[in-house]
N, C-alpha and C positions, 0 to 999 in steps of 0.2 A: 503492499500500498504507501501510498503518496505518504510525504513528514507532514506535508500543508494539503486539507482537504478539507469542505465541506461535510459535515452530515446532516442529509435532508433529511426534512419530517420525523423529526424525533418527538415524541409524543412527553412532556413533561407535565409534573404537575405544578399547577397555579395556586393551591386553595380551594378548601372545604367548601361546599354550600350548606346549607343552615338555611332551618325554619323553625322559625318562634326561639332561636338561640341554640335549638338540637341539628349537632351536624347529620342530613342524611347522604352525604356523599362528596365523590372527592372532584373539584372543577383539573379538566387539563388543557392544554392546548400544541399546538404543532409548531416546533420551533427548530431553524438551523443554528450546526455549531460547528465554528470554525476550531478544527484542529490543526496545533503548531506546534511541534516537534516536543509531542508526548503530553498539552497542555490546552485545554477548554481557552482559547482567549476570545471570543465571541460568540454571543448567543442573540439572534435575533427571530425575530416573532416570521410565522411562514407569511408570505407577502410585501415584508421590509425586503430594498435592495441590498444585494451583498456582493461579494468581487468576484469574475470572473477567476473560476479554480475549478479545481477538481471534484468530482463530485459523487457521495458516498450515499446510499436513499436506504433510512430504514421506513418507509413507507409505514411511517404513524405506530409504528412499536414502541411500548414504553421503554423509558431509558431508567434505572435505578441503578445506585453506586456499585460499584463489583464487590463481591462478596471476600470476607476473611473466612479461612478455615483456621479455628484458632487451636485443633487439638484433633492432631491425624501421627499418625504410625506407617511411613511409608517401606520404613522396611523390615515390618512384619508381615505386610500384607500377600494375601495368595493371586490379588489378581492378575491375569493375563499367565496362571497356572492353572491345573486343570480342578476342579468343583471335589472338596473335600469338607464334610462337614466336621464339627468341633468333638476333641475326644473326653467329656465330660472330666473334671474335676471336683473334687472336695473342700479344696483349698486353696488359698493364692500360691502357694507354697509349693503344691504340685503341679498348679499350672506353668509357673514357672520350667519345672523338671521337665517336664512334658513338650514345651515351647524347647528348650535345647535339643531333644533328639525330634523332633520333626524337619523343624527349618532348617538344620545341615544336608537333612535327606531331600527337600523338592529340585526339581532335576532344574528350574530357571531361576535366573538369578535375584542376588535383592535389586539391584539397578534395573533389570527389567520387570522387575513384576513391580516397584516404584514409577518406572514411566507408565504403567501401566496405569495405574492410581492417578497419575498427574493429567494423565486426560480424561478422565473420569470427573476429578474434582473442576477444570476448567471449564468441562462443558457443562456443570451446574453454574457455573458465574463466578468462583473464586479464583483471585486471578493476587490471595496471598496465600502464604500456608507456612503453618507453624508445624515442624516434626519436628518429635519426640525419636531420639535413634540410641536405642537399647547399648549400653556399654557396660561390659561386665568379661573375666576373663577369659570363657571360651572363645569368644569371636572376638575380642580386645579392640582397633578399632577397624574392623573389615566392614560392619555396617557402615559405620561414618563416612568411608571412604565409598561404598557404591550410591548411599545418597545422595553424597557431594557430586558423584558423576553424574546422577540422571539430575538433579536436580540443573548442575551446568548446561545440558541440553536443552532447559527448558526458560534460563534466565532472560530470553527477550521475550516472553512468551506470561511468566508472572514473578511474583518477588516473593522471597522465602527466608525462614529462619529456622535454625535446627538447636535443639534441647539437646544435649549430652547429658543422656534420662539413665538415672542408675535402677533400670525395672527393677532387680532380682537384690536390691539395697542396696544402699552404698554403703553400710557398713558390713553385712550380714554375706556381700559376695566379695568383699573387700579391694573395691571399685577404685577407693583415691584417686590411687595413682593414674590407672587410665581416663578417669574422667577429665583429673587433672590436664592430661597429654589431649585429652580430645579438646578442650579450653583452649588448647595451644595452637588445633589444629584444625581450626574452623568452625567449629562450634560455641554461638555468642550468648545460649542461656543454662543452667546448670540445673538438673531434674533428681530430683527423689521422689521416693514414695512411702509410706504408711511410717514413719521413725517409730511406734511403738509396735503395732503389731509384725512386721517384716525385721526395723533393723532393731527391734527390743530394748531402746532404749533414746528416748523421745531427746532429751537433751544435749549426748554426743552428739546423735545423729542431724537436728536441727544445727548446730554448733559447727561439724563439718560440712554444710550444706552452704551456710552464710560464708564461712571462713573460705571455700574456693571458691564461691560467686564475687568476694570483695577482690581474693589474687587475681583472678582474670577479670574485671569489672564489668561480669557478666551478669545479666537480670536471671530472674529466679521462676521455677514452676513445681510446685510441688504438686505430688499426687496425691490425695487426701480420703481416702477411702472409710478409714476409721469412723462407727458412727457416735452419736449420740457424744458425752462432756469428754469422752476420751478423745473422740474430734476435735470439739471445742476448746479444752484445754492446749492441745497441740496448736490449734490459729493463733491462742494468745498467746502463747509461749512464740511462733515465729514473729507475730507482731512486736509484741518487744523487740526480738530481735535484727529484726528488719529498724526499725527505729534507731539502736543501737547503733549499727552499722550505716546509717542516713541510705538505706535504699527503699525510702518510700518510693514510689513509682514504678519500683523496679521486682516489684514481685506477686506470681500470681498462685493460686490455688485451682488447681481443677477437681472437680466433683465434689467437693467440702460437702458431701454427704452429710454432716454431724450439726449443721447450720436446719436442716431440716429435720431433726430429730428432737429437739430441743424446744421448749415453751417462747411464746411468741414475745416475753418480756425478754428471756435471754436473747432472742436472736438479734433484736433491738440494739443489745448491747453488745453484741457480739459485732453487729453491724458496724457502732459506731467506732470501737477499735480498730476494724479491718480500715474502714477508712479513713481514720486519723491514719495510720499508716501506710496508705496507699496501695493497700492490696488489693488486688481481683481477684475475680470468681471466671473460673471456665467453667457450663454443664455441660455435660453432652446430653442430657434432657432425658434422664432415664423413666422407663414406663413401671421399671420392675423394683422400683424402690422408693424412699423419700427424699424429695432432691431439694435444693436449698432454695428459700424462697424470696425466688428473682424478684415478686413485684415489690417484696418488704425492702430487699437489698436494693433494689434502683428508688425507693424513697428515702432508703437514706444516705443517697451517695457515694454506693461501692457502684466501680466498674464492673457487670457483668456481660460475659460472651458468652457464644455457643459455637462448639465443633463437634464434629464425629465421634470422636475419637477412634474404636474398632471400625475396618470396614473388611469384611471377608478376612480373618488372619483366624490364628491356632486359638482364639481367645473368643472369638464369635463369626459364625459362618453369615449373620445378618450385617447388614449396613450398605448404603447403595453410593455413598458420597455425593450426597444433593444436601448443600448447606443451607438451603431453602426449605427442603422439604424437614430439616430440625425445626426450624424456628417457628413452620407450620406448627408442626407439634406442640413447643411450649406453649404458642395461643390455646391452641385445645387446651392444655393441661391447667392454664390459669384462667382458660375461661374471656380468653378478652376477645370477644365477638363481635363489636364494633367500630365503625370505621377508623378512629381515633387509634383505639388500641392496637388490630391488626396492624396501621401501617405504621406505629411507632415500634412493634414487635421486626420490624425489621432492620434496626438499629443494634441487637442484638448478632449479626452476622454484619455487619457493615463498619467497626467500630466506632456506631452512633450518630454516622450518616445516615438522616431520611429525608426524602423530599423538601418535605414543609416540617414544621416545629410544631410545639404542640396548640399553636394557636391560629395554626394554617396558614402562615407566613413562606415562601418561598426558602430555600435556604440553599438546595442544591438543586444546579450547578453551576456552578458562581464561574466567570472569567476570572483565569488563574490555578483552577480545578484542575489536579491531572485528568488526563484523559480516558479513564478507569471507570468503565461500565460497563450495564450487563443489557441488553435490548430484549425486555421478554412482551410475550402477547397474553399483552391484561392491558384493563380499560385503569387501573392504579395501583399502589403498592398495595394496597388492602385487598384487593381481590389475588394478587399476585402470593401475595402468603398464605391467603387464604384457603389456595386454588392451588399453591405448587404451581404456577402456570408455566409453560416452556420456555424455554432457554433459546432464542433464538439465534443468539451472536453475543462473544464477548468481548471486546475490546480492551487492549490493555496499552497504556501508552501511545495511546492514538492507532495503534496495529491491532487487526483483527487477528486475534487467537483461536478464536474457535468458532464455530457456524458459519454463518455468511451472510453478504448485505446483497441489496440491490446495485447492481453499477448503473451509472449514466453514462452516457453517452458523452452528453454535452452537458457544458454545467448550467446551473441556471441565469436566466437569463436577470441583468441587471432592472 
């Protein structure tokens, strides 16, 4: 594609329709976007004069900000290999051992399987990927190297970040030196899992995790499945250590099931602690156990994101990589069924970007924004979330990276 061109006939949201102060729908209009060197530099209404430049035609498709996949495991996926269901496990430790046996026996490479999943993620609209890569003695840095190879081939189609993830326990698996090495070789985030039930030492595990982060100037993503007060106690200690290190805004908690297990009053108090420490939450929107109260966390100012987590791997044969489907599930679970609530749900998969703010003012896109967007066959973002509408094209920094556009032989007349 051209580095400078007009994206014609893009449907954008302009505001909410109201009757007696009640929102009854979303107003949209057709616009033309000038794409220059990876940015949207001008936005004009349909019918207004524009410069004589190459044109791509969106044919009235709705534009939404490109999606962010905040939690995926490219090194674990079985995509691109033969179908297989999972072997049930009675504990997470048994799952670790099963994984060690199965993954080395697969004929296809980690790189090839990662590429297969990247294609699926892109097609769903995800143009930024946070992937966790397992680091443990039996594999060393092999997973990291293979995932880096896969991501290198997609560097012009999406952005990414890698978590050096001590899946089998930072202390339990003796992976500290390997994680440190991974952080020196391209991983920008350090991750661990369940300091209590996996590492059997909350304090030592968290201190080691934060030490690694500070030493490498890396962000943190702790996977915390521990329930109830065991989980919330761990969160409070992590928050204290985060503030002690000056790491506010650089720490994420994936899963954080414990917040959903305690009383509402306790959850409010914990939300305030997390907000003050700048700790964000990443949820996979599980349907088989209590999940964090996303509405409560959002109300208290805690940043929340949604990720798919396991997508057809040794842990789960399920998952399709569609982050918009996962956002729709979130709306279902929290009964967000009105126009505004559905539209606001989009923010959990876009880093907070939505076309309209809560009052209906247009906030995206603006001239100067990155030209990264998804073109969807939907009338508005609320419909896209509720109906998991079809993604027709994905554009990353002005380039078409998935799907197709309608080419126009001649530019639009002035």
